[in-house]
C-alpha positions as CSV (number, residue, x, y, z in Angstrom):
1,X,-0.1,0.0,0.1
2,X,1.4,3.4,-0.9
3,X,1.1,6.4,1.5
4,X,-1.7,7.8,-1.6
5,X,-3.9,4.8,-1.0
6,X,-3.3,5.5,2.8
7,X,-4.0,8.8,2.4
8,X,-7.3,8.4,0.5
9,X,-8.4,6.1,3.1
10,X,-8.3,3.0,0.1
11,X,-7.4,-0.5,1.6
12,X,-5.8,-3.2,-1.2
13,X,-6.1,-7.1,-0.2
14,X,-3.0,-8.3,-2.0
15,X,-4.7,-11.1,-4.6
16,X,-3.1,-14.5,-3.9
17,X,-2.3,-15.3,-7.3
18,X,-0.1,-11.5,-7.4
19,X,1.6,-12.5,-4.3
20,X,2.3,-15.9,-5.9
21,X,3.8,-14.0,-9.0
22,X,5.6,-11.5,-7.0
23,X,7.6,-14.6,-5.0
24,X,8.3,-16.6,-8.1
25,X,9.8,-13.8,-10.5
26,X,11.9,-12.8,-7.0
27,X,13.2,-15.9,-6.8
28,X,14.2,-16.3,-10.0
29,X,15.6,-13.2,-10.5
30,X,17.6,-14.1,-7.6
31,X,18.4,-17.4,-8.8
32,X,20.0,-16.6,-12.4
33,X,22.3,-13.8,-10.6
34,X,23.1,-16.6,-8.3
35,X,24.0,-18.8,-11.2
36,X,25.7,-16.1,-13.4
37,X,27.7,-15.3,-10.1
38,X,28.9,-18.7,-10.0
39,X,29.9,-19.1,-13.1
40,X,31.9,-15.5,-13.1
41,X,33.8,-16.8,-9.5
42,X,34.7,-20.2,-11.9
43,X,35.7,-18.1,-15.0
44,X,37.9,-15.9,-12.9
45,X,39.7,-18.7,-10.5
46,X,39.9,-21.3,-13.3
47,X,40.0,-19.7,-16.9
48,X,41.0,-22.9,-18.4
49,X,37.8,-25.1,-17.1
50,X,35.6,-23.1,-18.5
51,X,37.5,-22.4,-21.8
52,X,37.2,-26.2,-22.8
53,X,34.5,-26.5,-25.5
54,X,31.9,-28.7,-23.4
55,X,32.1,-26.9,-20.6
56,X,31.9,-23.4,-22.4
57,X,28.7,-24.7,-23.8
58,X,27.0,-26.0,-20.5
59,X,27.9,-22.3,-19.3
60,X,26.4,-20.3,-22.1
61,X,23.3,-22.6,-21.9
62,X,22.9,-22.4,-18.2
63,X,23.8,-18.3,-18.4
64,X,23.1,-17.1,-22.1
65,X,25.2,-13.6,-21.5
66,X,28.3,-16.0,-20.5
67,X,28.9,-15.7,-24.1
68,X,31.0,-12.0,-23.5
69,X,33.3,-14.2,-22.0
70,X,34.3,-15.6,-25.5
71,X,34.8,-12.3,-26.3
72,X,37.3,-11.3,-23.9
73,X,40.2,-12.4,-22.7
74,X,40.5,-11.9,-18.6
75,X,44.1,-12.1,-18.8
76,X,45.5,-9.6,-21.5
77,X,42.4,-6.8,-20.3
78,X,42.6,-4.2,-17.2
79,X,40.7,-5.1,-14.3
80,X,38.1,-2.0,-15.0
81,X,37.1,-4.6,-18.7
82,X,37.3,-7.5,-16.3
83,X,34.1,-6.0,-13.8
84,X,32.7,-3.9,-16.4
85,X,31.7,-7.3,-17.9
86,X,31.3,-9.8,-14.7
87,X,28.7,-6.9,-13.6
88,X,26.9,-6.9,-17.3
89,X,26.7,-10.9,-17.3
90,X,25.1,-11.4,-13.6
91,X,23.1,-8.3,-13.9
92,X,21.6,-9.5,-17.7
93,X,21.0,-12.8,-16.5
94,X,18.8,-12.3,-13.6
95,X,16.0,-10.3,-16.0
96,X,16.3,-13.5,-18.3
97,X,15.8,-16.3,-15.5
98,X,12.7,-14.1,-14.7
99,X,11.3,-13.3,-18.1
100,X,11.8,-17.3,-18.3
101,X,9.6,-18.4,-15.1
102,X,7.3,-15.4,-15.9
103,X,6.3,-16.9,-19.2
104,X,6.0,-20.6,-17.5
105,X,4.1,-19.1,-14.6
106,X,1.6,-17.8,-17.3
107,X,1.6,-21.0,-19.4
108,X,0.5,-23.1,-16.5
109,X,-1.8,-20.3,-15.1
110,X,-3.4,-20.9,-18.5
111,X,-3.6,-24.5,-18.3
112,X,-4.4,-24.8,-15.2
113,X,-8.5,-25.6,-15.4
114,X,-10.3,-22.3,-13.6
115,X,-12.5,-22.9,-10.6
116,X,-16.0,-22.6,-10.6
117,X,-17.5,-19.4,-9.5
């Protein structure tokens, strides 16, 4: 409830469906950022482990913004470039996971039979 709603005397009861959607979106956003953080950490500590073809493809499947790692070499570039690339990967993966979960939530909510009123 915003301060304007309280000032006008409006009471808004939370819809269970809205609360569930908000929880799903929040959890998926944080999960996407956590996956990206883990991959970036592994890439920075063990660049050889991620540069191999199979592990790189798995990392890109889990985190599509991880493609930026293939463009940049962490050992020869400046620390600012590494920070900007890692930040871009982390902050881009969160909305991707949230968008995918929003689509899945929409599909599941439309396929589920509605109760009779």
